[in-house]
N, C-alpha and C positions, 0 to 999 in steps of 0.2 A: 358522404358518410352519414349514417343515421344513429339513433341512440343505441342501437344494438351492435354497433361496431366500435372498435378502438384502433388506434394507430400503433403499428408494431414494426420494429426495425428488425429486418432479417439479414443475416450475414450470408452473402452468396459466394465469397471467395476473396482472394487478394484484390484490393482496390474496388470491391463491389459490395454495396449495401443497398437494400431496397426497403422503402417504407411503404407498408401495405395496410389495408383494412382487414381486420379479423373479427369474427363474431365475439361479442362481449361474453366472457366466460360465465357459465352457470355455477352457482355456489351450492354444492351439496351439503348435506347435514354435517359432514365432518370437515368441511373446507372453510377457507376464508378467501375473500377477494381483497387484493391490495391495489391501491392506486399509488403509482410511483411518484415520488416528489422530486428526486434527483438521483442521478447515477454517474459515478466517476468513470472516466476513460482510463482503463488499466493499461500497464505496459504490455500485457498479453493481448489486449484488444488491438494495440498499435502493431504488435508483431503479426497478428492475423491479417490486419489491413495491408501490411507491407509484404509479408512472405507466405502467409497461410496459417491457419489456426489449429491444425491437428495436434501440434506439439503442446498446445495449451488447452485442449479440449474445447476449442471454439469451432463447432462443427458447421459446415456449410448447410444452408437452408434451415437454420434454427434462429429463433429469437435469441439475442445475446445481451451482454451486460450483466455484471454481478456485484459491483461496488454500489449497491443501491439502498436508498432510504425510502421507505414506503409508509403509507397510511392505511389503516384498516377501514374498509368501507362496507364490507358485508361479512357476517359471521354465521356459519352453520349452527344449527340448534344444539349440536353435541360438543361444540368447541367451548372450552372454558379458559379463563385467565386473560381474556382480551375484551376491550371495549371499542366501540366505534370511535374513530379519531386517533387511536393509539398509533404512535410511530414505532416501526419495527424494522429489523434487518432480516430479509429473507435469507436463510442460512445455507446458501450455496447448494451443495449436493443434497443436503437434507430437505431443503424447501420443496423440491420436486420429487423427492424420494428416488433420486437417481444420481449416484455419485459421478456418472459420466456427464451430468448436466451442471457441474460446478461453475462453469464459465458461460453457460447459456441459460441463465435463470430468466432472462427477459427484462433486465433492468432498463434497457433502452426503449422499451415499449411502455404504453400508458398503464396497463394493468397486468397483474399476475394472479393466477389462481394457485393457491397452496393447498394441495390435497392432503387429507388426513392430518390436519394441522395440529401440531403439539407445541405449545409455548415452551421455549427453552431448547427445543430441538429444531422444529421447522422454521420458526421465527424467533428472533431475540428482541425483546422490547428495548426501546431506547427512550430515555427521558425526553418528553416533549419540550422541556425547557431548553434543551440544547438546540441552537439555531440550525436550520437545515444545512446551511453552508459549512457548518462544522460537523454535524452528525453524519453527513454523506461521506466523510473521511474516516469513519471508524474502521472500515475494513482494511484500508492500507495501513492504518495505525496499528491494527492487530499484527500485521506482518512486521512492522518496525519494532513493535513491543517484543515480539518473539525473539527477534535478533538481538535486541538490547539486553534481554534477560539472560541470554546465553553467555554474555560477557560479565555477569555478576556485578552489575553497576552499584554504585553507592558513594557516600561521602569519602573523599580522599582519593577517588579513582579519576583517571583521565582517559579520554578516548579520541580516536580519529575515525571519521566516517568518510568513505570514498563514495561520492555521489550525492548531489543535492536535489535529485528528483524527489517525488513524494515519499518514496520508501526511505531514502536516506534522511530526508528531513524529519519524517515521523520517528525514525530510530534516534536521531540526534536529539530531538525534543524530549523523547522518553528517557534517554540517558540523563538529560538535565533534570527531568522530573524525578528520577530515582536518586538524584543527589550528586551526580558526578561533578567534580569541581570545574573541569574544563572539557569542552567538546569542540573539536575542529572538524569542519566540513570541507572536503576537497572536491573541486569541480572546475570545469573549463568555462562554464556559463556564468558570466558576470551578473546576468539577470537573476539567476537563482542564488548566487552567492550574496547579492545585496539583500535578498529576502532573508537569508540565513543570518546575516548580521543583525537584522531587526529582531531576531529571536534571542539575541545575546550569545550567539555562537561564534567561535573563531572561524576564520576562513582562510583557504589557500587556493590560488589558481596557479597550477604548475606551469602554465604557459607564460605567466608573468613573473614568477619567483621560484626559487629552488625549494622544492618541497622538503627535502631533508633539513636544510638550514632553517627553514621556517618552523618545522615541527620541533626540532631540537631547541630552538630559541624559546618556544612556548612551553615545552614539557620537560626541558632539561635533558641530560644525557646519562648514560651508564656504560661502563666498560663490560664488554663481553668477549667471548673467545674470538670473535670476528671484528674486534675493534670497537670504536665508540658508536653507540646506537641511541635512538630516541628513547626517552624515558616514559612515553605514554604506556598505559597499562593494557588498553584494549583497542581493537580495530574492527571495523565492519565494512564489508564489501557490499555496496548496494547498487553496483552497476553491472556485475556479471561479465566483466571484460578482463583480459590478462593483465592489463596495466594495474588493476587493483591489487592483484596478488604480487606482482613485481614490486609495487611500492610498499606493500606490507613487508616483504622480504628485505627491502632496503632499510626500513625503519625499525622493525621489531627487535626489542631487547629480550633479555632472558625472562621467561615466564609470560610473554605476551599472549594475549588471546585474540583470535580472529573468528568472527562470525561471517559466514558466506551466505548472504541473503540474495544477492543478485544471481540470476539464472545464467549459468555458463553453457553455451552451446558448443564450445570447442574445448579440447583438452588443454590444461595449463600445467607447465612443468613447475615443480617446487623442489628446492634443495633440502633433501631429507637429512643431510649432515647438519645443516643449520637448524633444522627443526629439532633434531636430536640434542645437540649441544645447547640450543637456545631454550629447550623445554617448552616450545610453543604449544599452545592448546587451540586446535582448529576444529570448529564445529560448523554445523549447518545453520538453517534459518530458524531453528527452535521448534518446539512441539507443544507449547501451551495451548490447550483447547481454546477455540475462538470465544466460547461463552465465558471462560475463565479470565480472558484478557479484557472483556468488556468493562467490568466495574472500575478497574484502574484507569482505563482510557476515559470513561465517562467522568470520573473524579477529576482528571486532568483538565478536560474540556470545561467542566462546570466551575473550576477554580478561577477562571479568568486570568490566569497567569500568562497564557500565551494567546496571541491573536490567530487562532487556528483557521478561522474563516478566510484570512488573507491568502492562504495557500491556494484557494480556488481563484484562478486568474481568468478563466473563460467559461461562459455558459452558453449552450446552444439549445434550441428547441428540437423536438423529436424529428421534425422534417429535415433537420440539418445534421443528422448523425455522422454522415460522411465528412462534413466539414469539421466536426468535432474531432474526428480521428486524424484528419490532416493537421489540425492545430496541435494535437498532442505530439506530433512528430517534430515540433519546433522548440527545443530546449532553451533557446535564447529568447523566446517570447512567452513560453507557457510553463506553469508549474503543475497545476492540476486542472484539467479540462473536464467539465461536467455537461451532461444532458439534463436539463431542468424542465419540469412540467408545470 
């Protein structure tokens, strides 16, 4: 490798990643060159590693990785609003001017060229005061924030989050940040639940205790057309598996809200009579623009209230991208796995 090359991770298909040398990108007058600092392994990357990436726009023979924090190292003469050394988030589909490249931005490679760069569109500035191990989590926290906001969180509200992966944890933390009195995280991984407890979150492992009994003990109960139900106000599915919807249906009282943030690949039945009489309000993952979510997440991170960096449990170099993907498949050992430069 010489000064004109950089190391790039190429997705080749299920179980196949190749790290190659590519020519260092040329910075045009309207472009910027970013040096990547860290990139999180997303659940979609893991799905691509295990099953194939087309469902998540992780295309074979492309550089990939999108949960990336980068540093500005070159600026074209026509680009304004940036300085060398600024930390930024390459804004997925906008960064490369191709919405089909949302998940193949190149975060697992050393450098990214951002063509026709516009601050606030192509790249989103991130306060350099936020440590790298925290700032690299801003993208998954956007997903969690979107889901949390669909539940109308606030003081006096209570919530149950199914899943203690990074999306479930980010949603649970943001629900607390927005003022919810109690938030419970439900998961089978004691490794992840122990981390949740350190954030002041309630936890339940359904393999070890009865979920309905535990939730009713924490949130109280209410009488409904279908008998006694849990008194929690809101629920969030961060796992995308039928068990999350089944558990919601067992717990939800009248007027309960559900945000479905986990990606379901199979159809899930739901009792529409219970939805009707329970007046449940079921929504998706939320639609707040990523740039609108940034300020609140930055404020949360800068507050020091939560040890966000502790959610990063493993870091690998660019040569070990495949090992990073393998580690991300181990929920009993890993929370958020990153490739760090």
